[in-house]
N, C-alpha and C positions, 0 to 999 in steps of 0.2 A: 359197548361193542355192538355193532349191527347184527341183527339176527337174520341171516340169509336163509331162505327157504329152498330146499332142494326140489327140483321139478323132474317129473318123469320125462324121458327123452322124447316121447311121443308128443307131449305138450310143447316142448321147446321147438319142435319141428313144425308144428301146426301153423299154417298161414291162411289168410283169407284169399279167395279167388278174386281176379280182377275184372269180372264181367260186370256189365252195367245193371242198374236197378230196373225192375219191370214197371215201376210206377211212372206215370207221365204227369208233370205238374204244371206246365204252361206258365212259368214265371215270366213276368213282364217288368221292364223298367218302371220306376215309380214316378209320381207326380207330387205336387204340393199337397201336404196333408191338411185336413180341415178339422183339427181337434175342437172339442166343444168349448174349451177355454184355455187360456195361457196366461201365466203370471210373469211379471218382470220385476218382482220384488226380490232383490238380491240379498244375500247374507250381509250382515253389517261388517264382517271382517274380510280381509283379503286372503287370498289363497296362500296357505303355508307351504313349507318345503317338505320333501320326503315322499317316497313312493309307498303305496299300499300293498297289502299282501293278498292280492287276488290274481289268479291266472288270467282273468279277463281284462285287467287294466291295460297291459301292453303285451306285446309279444315277448316270449321267454328268451333268455340268452342261452347261447350254446346250441349245438346241433345234435341231431339224432343220427344213428347209424354211423358213428365215428366221424362226423363232420365237425369235430370239436371247435366251437366258439367262433366260427366265421360269421360275419354279418350278412343278413339276408340281402339279396339284390332286389331293389324296388325301383325300377325305372319310372319316370314320371307318367302318370296316367294320361291317356289321350281322349278320355271320355268325360262328359260333364254329368252333373247330377240329373237323374231321371233318364239318362241315355246309356249308362254303362251296361255292358252285356253281362247276363247271369248265366253261369254254366254249372251243370251238375257234375260233381267230382266223381270219376269212374271208380267202380269197385263194389264189392259186396261187403256191407258193414254190420251185418247182424240186424238186430231189431231193438226197439225201445232205447234210442240214443239219449244220453244225458250230457254230462259235462264235457267241455272241449278245452284244449289248450293248444298253442302254436309254438313251434320251434322254427329256426330258419329253414328247415327242410320239409317238415311234415306237420299235418294237423293230427293231433292225438285226441281220440274220442272214446268215451266209455259206452259200451253197447249192452250192458246188463250181463255180460258173460266175461268180457276181457276188455283190453284197450286195443283199438285198432289204430295203426299208423297209416295215414293217407298222404302219399307224396304230393307235394305242391306242384312239382314239375311234370306230373303225369306218371303213369305206371301203376302197377297193381298195388292195392291196399293189402296190408297183411296184419295178422294178429301180432301184437308186440310180444316177443318171447318173455316169459316170466309173469304174464298177467292173466293167463287162463287157468281155471281150476281152483279159484279161491273165493267163489261166491259171486255175488251180483255187483259188478262194478257200476258206480253211479256218478259221483261228483269228483272232479279232479282239480289239482293245483300243480303248477310247474314253476320251480325256482331253483337256482343254483345247480342246474343240470339234473335235478331229480323230479320225477313225476310221483305225486302221492295221490291216493284215491280212497274213497269211502266204500265199504261193502254195504250195499243197500239192505241186506237181510239181517245183519247182526251188528253193524256199527263199527266193526274193526277197520283200522286204517293201515294200508300197506303202501309201499313205495318201491320204485325201481330207478336205477341210474340210467339216464338217457345220454348224458355226456359226462364221462365216457360211457359207452353202451355196456349194458350188463343183461344177462338173462336170469339173474338170481334176485328175486324180490326180497324186500325187507318187510317183516311184520313190525310196523311202527308201534302200535299200541292197541289195546282193546279198552272199551268202556267198562268200568267195574259193574258186574252184574248184581242186580238186586234180587232178592228171593222172589220166585214166581213172577218175574217180570222180564220179558224179552226186550232187548235193546233194539229200537227202531229209529234209524236216522231219518227215514222219509226224505223230505226235500231239504234237509239240513245240509248246507254247503261246507266247503273246506277251503282254507287259505294258508299260505306259507309266509313266514317272515323270519329272516335270520336262520337259526338252527332249529326252528320249531314249526309245527303245523297246528292249526286251530280248526275246530269243526263243531257243528251243531247236531244234536239229535232231538227228535220229537218225543221219544220215550227212552229214558227219562228226559223231560224237557230241559235241556241244559247245553252249555257251551263248554268244550273240552280243549286240552292242549297236550302235546307230547313232543319229545325230541324227535326230529326227523330221521335220525340215524338208528332208531329202534332200540336205544339204550334204556328205555323204561317200559316195563311190561304193561302197566296200567296207566290210562290217561288221567291227568289231573283235571278236576272240575274247576273251570274258570268262574262260571256263574250259573245259577238256576234262572229260568225264564219261562214265561207262559207258553210261547210257541215260537222258538227261535228258528230262523231259516238261514239268511245270509250272514256271512262272517267276513270281516276284513281287519287287517292289522297294520300298525305302523310302529315306529320305534318306541312309543310310549304307551299306546292303548290298544285294546282289542275292542272292536265294534261289532254289533250284531243287530239284525232286524228281528223284531218281535211281531209276528203276523197279527195276532188277536189284539195286542195292545196298541197297534198302529204307532209304533215308536222305533227309533234307532237308539240303542243303549250302548254304553261303553264302560270299561273298567281300565284302571291303570294296570300295567303288566308287571313291573318290577319296582316295588313289591306289588303283589296282586291286591287290588283294592278290595275292601270289605263289602262295599255296597256298589251297585250299579248306578250310574248317572244317566238320566234321560238326556241324550244328545240332541234329539230332534223329534218333534211330533210330525207324523206323516199324513199325507192326504190319501187315505186308503190303507190297505193291508200290505206292508212292504215284504218283498221276497228277496230277490238277489241284490247284493250290494257290491260296490267296487270302491276301492280307495286308490286314488292316483294323484300325484303332485299336490298332496296336502288337502284334498277334497274328497269327501265321501259322497258317492252317488247311489241312488237306489230306484227301483221300479215298484209299482204297486198293482195288485190285482184289483179288479172291479172298477176302480176309478181310472185306470190307465195312466197314472201319474208317473212322471220322471222328475226327480228332485235331487238336490245336492246341497251340501253345506261344508264350508271350510272347517278343518279340524281345530283351528285356533279361533273360531268364532265363539262369541259369548254363549253360554249354555242356553239362555232364553231367546237367542236370536232365531228368527224364523228361517226355514230353508228356502233356497231359491227353487222355484217351480218352473221347469222347462215347458211342461205341458200337462194338461189333464184332459183325458178323453174317455168318458164312461162307455163309449162304444167300442173301445179297443182294450183287449186284455194284454197288458205288457208283461213279457216273460223274463227276458234276459237283457243285460246291457254290457257294453264294452266302451272303453275310453282311450283316445290317443291324445296327442298334444293339443289338438284343436277342436275335436268333436266328441260328442257322446252319441253312441249308436245303440239301438235297442230293437228287439223283435216284438211284433204284435202277433200273439197266438191266433187271434181271430178278431177282425174288425166288424163294424156294423153290417157289412155286406157278406160276412162269413168267409173272408179271405185273410191269409197271412200277409205280414208286411215286415220290411226292414225300414226303420226310420232313423233320421239323423238330425242333430241340431248343433250349432256352435256352443261350446262351453260358455255358460253364463248368459245365454240368449234364449229367446223363445221362438226361434225361426225354424220350426219343425218342417221337414220335408220327408216324403216317402221315396226311398231309393229303389225298392223292388216290392212287387206284390205277386201273389200266386195263390195256390190252393192253401187251405188253412193249416194251422198247427206249426207255424214257425216257432222254434223253441230256443235252444242255446245259441249264443253268438260269440265270436272271437274275432280279433283283428290283429294284423301285423302292419308293417310300414306301408304295404302296398295293396292289401286285399281285405275284404270282409268275408267271413265264413259263418254259415249257420246251418243247423240241422232241423229236421222236421220230425215231430213226434206227436202222434195222436195218442194222448194219454188214456183214451178209452178203448184202444184197439191194439192188437199186436201186428204191426206192419213193418215191412223192410225199412231199415234206416236209410235216409237220404241226406246228403250234404251238398250245399251249394256254395259257390264263391262268386264274388264280383270285384272288379277293381275299385279302389277308392276313387271317387270322382276328383277331377282336377280343380274343381271350384267348391 
């Protein structure tokens, strides 16, 4: 049975104001990128079927605020790559933004205190009822109408129904405490698949899972790993990125495998990963690589490398049916970027550029969304959107 948490009335009523942010960023449409190198060595296997368990892979199904299940309206874009307008989404979103997910109506974003819901069609952003007062919201995943998130400060995982809407959160599970050791999720991400959620913690360095309905109090350890960050799931396996090992690893889910298999060696230190349409995608720090590999590829087959750019710190990625999109936290000129390439090709272009610290990214059928987060400062959260180009 789900463990719903009662909230004080004051927290349920609290909402964010809709005034604009004070920061001015000067975002510009992009141009062709000039990465230092690009590989066209594809994986030896074709793309398999099945969707991955990441909120960044595609837009979520179902609606927020009672808009149950209607499909988003995405008219054809009238702009081309490098010319699409970038707009700052209005509202006050707190500070230190991290994970984002999209529903047909809103962009949902963790801001270190709660989840904010940002209407796609304009209007005031608000704190999502049931998400304030439970610690530091960090990374999110959205599936089956439920938003689940990690508490940055202690590794607990909570969730709340978005479709149908609820103001009563669920305490999904906590990581078993070791004596004299605090649980620190750090940059460990979270993913959903079926009736379960999977996530990573840096202390202890491990991957975990639990039922999304809150029916188990303690998380089950999936695997120990040196420094896990990204997590993705399909019907048969759980995948994760190990930053220091420069590897993507995986285990079978049912039954849970005894040992982890090295799925891919990575060019650099992998962070966020996405699984979509039978392909695992990831980005790396330092080398600025964007890589991918089909889930049914041979274990020893090399990944496909979309790009490598040591001058660009790649942070986050999202995938639709045709393209892979990613943020550049800072390029060689000290600016942030949104880049894009066709799936399975090395045709990288820059869609937008501006002040540095482009961070998390999400997409739906018609738009690209990203936030800005200077990890070394406490600044107001900013979120941008731009139409997907028509070409």
